[in-house]
Structures are given as structure tokens and as C-alpha cells.
Biopython code that builds the backbone (N, CA, C, O; Angstrom):
import numpy as np
from Bio.PDB.StructureBuilder import StructureBuilder

atoms = [
    (1, "UNK", "N", (10.752, 24.739, -3.945)),
    (1, "UNK", "CA", (11.496, 23.723, -3.237)),
    (1, "UNK", "C", (11.185, 22.379, -3.888)),
    (1, "UNK", "O", (10.031, 22.092, -4.207)),
    (2, "UNK", "N", (12.198, 21.569, -4.082)),
    (2, "UNK", "CA", (11.983, 20.261, -4.695)),
    (2, "UNK", "C", (12.136, 19.171, -3.640)),
    (2, "UNK", "O", (12.804, 19.357, -2.623)),
    (3, "UNK", "N", (11.521, 18.061, -3.897)),
    (3, "UNK", "CA", (11.584, 16.925, -2.979)),
    (3, "UNK", "C", (12.587, 15.913, -3.492)),
    (3, "UNK", "O", (12.723, 15.706, -4.698)),
    (4, "UNK", "N", (13.281, 15.292, -2.566)),
    (4, "UNK", "CA", (14.223, 14.236, -2.919)),
    (4, "UNK", "C", (13.815, 12.997, -2.137)),
    (4, "UNK", "O", (13.686, 13.053, -0.914)),
    (5, "UNK", "N", (13.616, 11.910, -2.808)),
    (5, "UNK", "CA", (13.272, 10.649, -2.157)),
    (5, "UNK", "C", (14.556, 9.939, -1.759)),
    (5, "UNK", "O", (15.483, 9.812, -2.559)),
    (6, "UNK", "N", (14.599, 9.484, -0.527)),
    (6, "UNK", "CA", (15.782, 8.798, -0.022)),
    (6, "UNK", "C", (15.337, 7.486, 0.593)),
    (6, "UNK", "O", (14.351, 7.438, 1.327)),
    (7, "UNK", "N", (16.050, 6.444, 0.298)),
    (7, "UNK", "CA", (15.781, 5.143, 0.892)),
    (7, "UNK", "C", (16.973, 4.782, 1.776)),
    (7, "UNK", "O", (18.121, 4.845, 1.336)),
    (8, "UNK", "N", (16.699, 4.411, 2.999)),
    (8, "UNK", "CA", (17.765, 4.079, 3.944)),
    (8, "UNK", "C", (17.546, 2.664, 4.445)),
    (8, "UNK", "O", (16.434, 2.290, 4.816)),
    (9, "UNK", "N", (18.597, 1.894, 4.454)),
    (9, "UNK", "CA", (18.543, 0.536, 4.984)),
    (9, "UNK", "C", (19.574, 0.436, 6.101)),
    (9, "UNK", "O", (20.735, 0.796, 5.911)),
    (10, "UNK", "N", (19.158, -0.047, 7.252)),
    (10, "UNK", "CA", (20.044, -0.136, 8.408)),
    (10, "UNK", "C", (20.055, -1.570, 8.904)),
    (10, "UNK", "O", (19.011, -2.212, 9.012)),
    (11, "UNK", "N", (21.231, -2.056, 9.200)),
    (11, "UNK", "CA", (21.334, -3.375, 9.813)),
    (11, "UNK", "C", (22.136, -3.233, 11.103)),
    (11, "UNK", "O", (22.995, -2.358, 11.215)),
    (12, "UNK", "N", (21.854, -4.081, 12.054)),
    (12, "UNK", "CA", (22.507, -4.010, 13.359)),
    (12, "UNK", "C", (23.189, -5.337, 13.637)),
    (12, "UNK", "O", (22.596, -6.405, 13.482)),
    (13, "UNK", "N", (24.432, -5.253, 14.047)),
    (13, "UNK", "CA", (25.166, -6.442, 14.471)),
    (13, "UNK", "C", (24.821, -6.668, 15.942)),
    (13, "UNK", "O", (25.409, -6.048, 16.829)),
    (14, "UNK", "N", (23.874, -7.551, 16.188)),
    (14, "UNK", "CA", (23.368, -7.755, 17.547)),
    (14, "UNK", "C", (24.461, -8.217, 18.504)),
    (14, "UNK", "O", (24.458, -7.833, 19.673)),
    (15, "UNK", "N", (25.389, -9.028, 18.028)),
    (15, "UNK", "CA", (26.461, -9.491, 18.920)),
    (15, "UNK", "C", (27.361, -8.325, 19.339)),
    (15, "UNK", "O", (27.852, -8.300, 20.467)),
    (16, "UNK", "N", (27.579, -7.364, 18.442)),
    (16, "UNK", "CA", (28.375, -6.184, 18.795)),
    (16, "UNK", "C", (27.632, -5.317, 19.801)),
    (16, "UNK", "O", (28.240, -4.768, 20.720)),
    (17, "UNK", "N", (26.323, -5.192, 19.631)),
    (17, "UNK", "CA", (25.515, -4.429, 20.582)),
    (17, "UNK", "C", (25.549, -5.106, 21.947)),
    (17, "UNK", "O", (25.706, -4.437, 22.969)),
    (18, "UNK", "N", (25.404, -6.428, 21.967)),
    (18, "UNK", "CA", (25.444, -7.168, 23.231)),
    (18, "UNK", "C", (26.804, -7.024, 23.915)),
    (18, "UNK", "O", (26.874, -6.858, 25.132)),
    (19, "UNK", "N", (27.881, -7.088, 23.133)),
    (19, "UNK", "CA", (29.223, -6.952, 23.701)),
    (19, "UNK", "C", (29.430, -5.552, 24.271)),
    (19, "UNK", "O", (30.001, -5.395, 25.350)),
    (20, "UNK", "N", (28.966, -4.539, 23.548)),
    (20, "UNK", "CA", (29.100, -3.160, 24.035)),
    (20, "UNK", "C", (28.277, -2.950, 25.296)),
    (20, "UNK", "O", (28.717, -2.269, 26.222)),
    (21, "UNK", "N", (27.086, -3.532, 25.333)),
    (21, "UNK", "CA", (26.227, -3.418, 26.513)),
    (21, "UNK", "C", (26.882, -4.090, 27.716)),
    (21, "UNK", "O", (26.882, -3.537, 28.816)),
    (22, "UNK", "N", (27.435, -5.274, 27.507)),
    (22, "UNK", "CA", (28.105, -5.989, 28.599)),
    (22, "UNK", "C", (29.301, -5.208, 29.120)),
    (22, "UNK", "O", (29.521, -5.138, 30.330)),
    (23, "UNK", "N", (30.073, -4.622, 28.214)),
    (23, "UNK", "CA", (31.238, -3.836, 28.629)),
    (23, "UNK", "C", (30.812, -2.603, 29.406)),
    (23, "UNK", "O", (31.432, -2.251, 30.409)),
    (24, "UNK", "N", (29.750, -1.944, 28.944)),
    (24, "UNK", "CA", (29.237, -0.764, 29.640)),
    (24, "UNK", "C", (28.792, -1.129, 31.052)),
    (24, "UNK", "O", (29.113, -0.425, 32.010)),
    (25, "UNK", "N", (28.051, -2.231, 31.180)),
    (25, "UNK", "CA", (27.588, -2.661, 32.500)),
    (25, "UNK", "C", (28.768, -2.995, 33.405)),
    (25, "UNK", "O", (28.750, -2.663, 34.591)),
    (26, "UNK", "N", (29.784, -3.642, 32.865)),
    (26, "UNK", "CA", (30.965, -3.982, 33.665)),
    (26, "UNK", "C", (31.683, -2.721, 34.132)),
    (26, "UNK", "O", (32.122, -2.642, 35.279)),
    (27, "UNK", "N", (31.804, -1.735, 33.244)),
    (27, "UNK", "CA", (32.459, -0.478, 33.619)),
    (27, "UNK", "C", (31.675, 0.265, 34.690)),
    (27, "UNK", "O", (32.261, 0.847, 35.603)),
    (28, "UNK", "N", (30.351, 0.246, 34.581)),
    (28, "UNK", "CA", (29.515, 0.914, 35.581)),
    (28, "UNK", "C", (29.663, 0.224, 36.929)),
    (28, "UNK", "O", (29.794, 0.887, 37.957)),
    (29, "UNK", "N", (29.644, -1.101, 36.928)),
    (29, "UNK", "CA", (29.761, -1.831, 38.189)),
    (29, "UNK", "C", (31.109, -1.597, 38.860)),
    (29, "UNK", "O", (31.195, -1.617, 40.087)),
    (30, "UNK", "N", (32.159, -1.375, 38.077)),
    (30, "UNK", "CA", (33.473, -1.093, 38.654)),
    (30, "UNK", "C", (33.498, 0.255, 39.366)),
    (30, "UNK", "O", (34.262, 0.447, 40.313)),
    (31, "UNK", "N", (32.669, 1.182, 38.913)),
    (31, "UNK", "CA", (32.717, 2.534, 39.467)),
    (31, "UNK", "C", (31.718, 2.767, 40.593)),
    (31, "UNK", "O", (31.677, 3.855, 41.167)),
    (32, "UNK", "N", (30.918, 1.765, 40.912)),
    (32, "UNK", "CA", (29.895, 1.923, 41.949)),
    (32, "UNK", "C", (30.345, 1.205, 43.211)),
    (32, "UNK", "O", (30.771, 0.051, 43.166)),
    (33, "UNK", "N", (30.247, 1.892, 44.321)),
    (33, "UNK", "CA", (30.562, 1.284, 45.610)),
    (33, "UNK", "C", (29.294, 1.287, 46.445)),
    (33, "UNK", "O", (28.659, 2.326, 46.627)),
    (34, "UNK", "N", (28.938, 0.140, 46.941)),
    (34, "UNK", "CA", (27.749, 0.018, 47.779)),
    (34, "UNK", "C", (28.207, -0.228, 49.206)),
    (34, "UNK", "O", (28.966, -1.158, 49.478)),
    (35, "UNK", "N", (27.739, 0.612, 50.109)),
    (35, "UNK", "CA", (28.051, 0.458, 51.520)),
    (35, "UNK", "C", (26.767, 0.121, 52.251)),
    (35, "UNK", "O", (25.784, 0.860, 52.186)),
    (36, "UNK", "N", (26.788, -0.993, 52.939)),
    (36, "UNK", "CA", (25.606, -1.432, 53.670)),
    (36, "UNK", "C", (25.887, -1.268, 55.152)),
    (36, "UNK", "O", (26.896, -1.750, 55.668)),
    (37, "UNK", "N", (24.990, -0.589, 55.820)),
    (37, "UNK", "CA", (25.155, -0.380, 57.246)),
    (37, "UNK", "C", (23.844, -0.625, 57.975)),
    (37, "UNK", "O", (22.767, -0.593, 57.380)),
    (38, "UNK", "N", (23.952, -0.864, 59.241)),
    (38, "UNK", "CA", (22.763, -1.099, 60.054)),
    (38, "UNK", "C", (22.088, 0.236, 60.324)),
    (38, "UNK", "O", (22.721, 1.181, 60.796)),
    (39, "UNK", "N", (20.813, 0.303, 60.023)),
    (39, "UNK", "CA", (20.062, 1.528, 60.255)),
    (39, "UNK", "C", (19.053, 1.273, 61.368)),
    (39, "UNK", "O", (18.267, 0.327, 61.318)),
    (40, "UNK", "N", (19.098, 2.127, 62.355)),
    (40, "UNK", "CA", (18.154, 2.008, 63.468)),
    (40, "UNK", "C", (17.391, 3.315, 63.593)),
    (40, "UNK", "O", (17.920, 4.378, 63.266)),
    (41, "UNK", "N", (16.164, 3.246, 64.060)),
    (41, "UNK", "CA", (15.388, 4.477, 64.206)),
    (41, "UNK", "C", (16.035, 5.426, 65.211)),
    (41, "UNK", "O", (16.625, 4.983, 66.196)),
    (42, "UNK", "N", (15.925, 6.716, 64.967)),
    (42, "UNK", "CA", (16.502, 7.685, 65.897)),
    (42, "UNK", "C", (15.457, 8.248, 66.849)),
    (42, "UNK", "O", (15.791, 8.969, 67.789)),
    (43, "UNK", "N", (14.185, 7.915, 66.605)),
    (43, "UNK", "CA", (13.098, 8.370, 67.474)),
    (43, "UNK", "C", (12.237, 7.163, 67.816)),
    (43, "UNK", "O", (11.888, 6.378, 66.935)),
    (44, "UNK", "N", (11.896, 7.013, 69.083)),
    (44, "UNK", "CA", (11.035, 5.921, 69.521)),
    (44, "UNK", "C", (9.623, 6.147, 68.984)),
    (44, "UNK", "O", (9.052, 7.224, 69.161)),
    (45, "UNK", "N", (9.062, 5.130, 68.328)),
    (45, "UNK", "CA", (7.698, 5.290, 67.810)),
    (45, "UNK", "C", (6.658, 5.143, 68.915)),
    (45, "UNK", "O", (5.490, 5.479, 68.722)),
    (46, "UNK", "N", (7.086, 4.635, 70.084)),
    (46, "UNK", "CA", (6.155, 4.478, 71.195)),
    (46, "UNK", "C", (5.945, 5.755, 71.993)),
    (46, "UNK", "O", (4.815, 6.102, 72.336)),
    (47, "UNK", "N", (7.049, 6.461, 72.291)),
    (47, "UNK", "CA", (6.923, 7.645, 73.147)),
    (47, "UNK", "C", (7.556, 8.905, 72.552)),
    (47, "UNK", "O", (7.371, 9.996, 73.092)),
    (48, "UNK", "N", (8.294, 8.774, 71.458)),
    (48, "UNK", "CA", (8.905, 9.948, 70.837)),
    (48, "UNK", "C", (10.273, 10.301, 71.387)),
    (48, "UNK", "O", (10.835, 11.339, 71.036)),
    (49, "UNK", "N", (10.821, 9.441, 72.254)),
    (49, "UNK", "CA", (12.146, 9.713, 72.811)),
    (49, "UNK", "C", (13.192, 9.696, 71.694)),
    (49, "UNK", "O", (13.081, 8.939, 70.730)),
    (50, "UNK", "N", (14.205, 10.545, 71.846)),
    (50, "UNK", "CA", (15.262, 10.665, 70.843)),
    (50, "UNK", "C", (16.474, 9.855, 71.280)),
    (50, "UNK", "O", (16.829, 9.849, 72.459)),
    (51, "UNK", "N", (17.111, 9.168, 70.328)),
    (51, "UNK", "CA", (18.292, 8.357, 70.616)),
    (51, "UNK", "C", (19.414, 9.238, 71.168)),
    (51, "UNK", "O", (19.664, 10.331, 70.658)),
    (52, "UNK", "N", (20.082, 8.756, 72.205)),
    (52, "UNK", "CA", (21.178, 9.492, 72.833)),
    (52, "UNK", "C", (22.443, 9.392, 71.982)),
    (52, "UNK", "O", (22.520, 8.566, 71.072)),
    (53, "UNK", "N", (23.425, 10.228, 72.277)),
    (53, "UNK", "CA", (24.667, 10.252, 71.495)),
    (53, "UNK", "C", (25.447, 8.943, 71.589)),
    (53, "UNK", "O", (26.244, 8.637, 70.702)),
    (54, "UNK", "N", (25.230, 8.163, 72.656)),
    (54, "UNK", "CA", (25.917, 6.878, 72.791)),
    (54, "UNK", "C", (25.176, 5.752, 72.065)),
    (54, "UNK", "O", (25.606, 4.599, 72.111)),
    (55, "UNK", "N", (24.074, 6.075, 71.400)),
    (55, "UNK", "CA", (23.326, 5.092, 70.623)),
    (55, "UNK", "C", (22.168, 4.448, 71.353)),
    (55, "UNK", "O", (21.396, 3.704, 70.747)),
    (56, "UNK", "N", (22.027, 4.716, 72.648)),
    (56, "UNK", "CA", (20.953, 4.095, 73.424)),
    (56, "UNK", "C", (19.697, 4.953, 73.408)),
    (56, "UNK", "O", (19.751, 6.173, 73.255)),
    (57, "UNK", "N", (18.565, 4.277, 73.571)),
    (57, "UNK", "CA", (17.291, 4.979, 73.711)),
    (57, "UNK", "C", (17.027, 5.162, 75.200)),
    (57, "UNK", "O", (17.283, 4.242, 75.978)),
    (58, "UNK", "N", (16.524, 6.320, 75.622)),
    (58, "UNK", "CA", (16.287, 6.565, 77.040)),
    (58, "UNK", "C", (15.045, 5.847, 77.566)),
    (58, "UNK", "O", (14.764, 5.906, 78.763)),
    (59, "UNK", "N", (14.313, 5.182, 76.707)),
    (59, "UNK", "CA", (13.097, 4.475, 77.135)),
    (59, "UNK", "C", (13.299, 2.970, 76.971)),
    (59, "UNK", "O", (14.317, 2.537, 76.430)),
    (60, "UNK", "N", (12.348, 2.181, 77.429)),
    (60, "UNK", "CA", (12.449, 0.722, 77.338)),
    (60, "UNK", "C", (11.504, 0.141, 76.291)),
    (60, "UNK", "O", (11.111, -1.019, 76.413)),
    (61, "UNK", "N", (11.135, 0.886, 75.291)),
    (61, "UNK", "CA", (10.166, 0.397, 74.296)),
    (61, "UNK", "C", (10.836, -0.468, 73.275)),
    (61, "UNK", "O", (10.180, -0.967, 72.362)),
]
sb = StructureBuilder()
sb.init_structure("model")
sb.init_model(0)
sb.init_chain("A")
sb.init_seg("    ")
for serial, (resi, resn, name, xyz) in enumerate(atoms, 1):
    if name == "N":
        sb.init_residue(resn, " ", resi, " ")
    sb.init_atom(name, np.array(xyz, "f"), 0.0, 1.0, " ", f" {name:<3s}", serial, name[0])
structure = sb.get_structure()
């Protein structure tokens, strides 16, 4: 088997990389939907009571 020496030189166009990165981030943000809702505990940490179907807790804690 013989060896072959190879020299490689690479250059990067940083502005093209930045533009591609920005476009990728913009495309990702377009496809993501964030829904924010109020989250309340379903179990009372004081007595262990479970939240009723109407959303109320049966205890006064």
C-alpha cells in the first residue's frame, strides 16, 4: 500500500454562515407555537385533597 500526501485548505464565508443561521432560526420560530396557560396544583399540599371537576378545592388551605 502506498501513501499519498494531501493538503487541504478550507475557508469559510462567515457572513454566509451568519445569514444561513439567521434564516434557520427564523424558520424554526415560524414553526413553533407556544401556549401559556395557568397551572394550578391538583392536590392540596396541606391535606392531600384532590381538586374537584369544577376546579375548586374541597378544603380551605
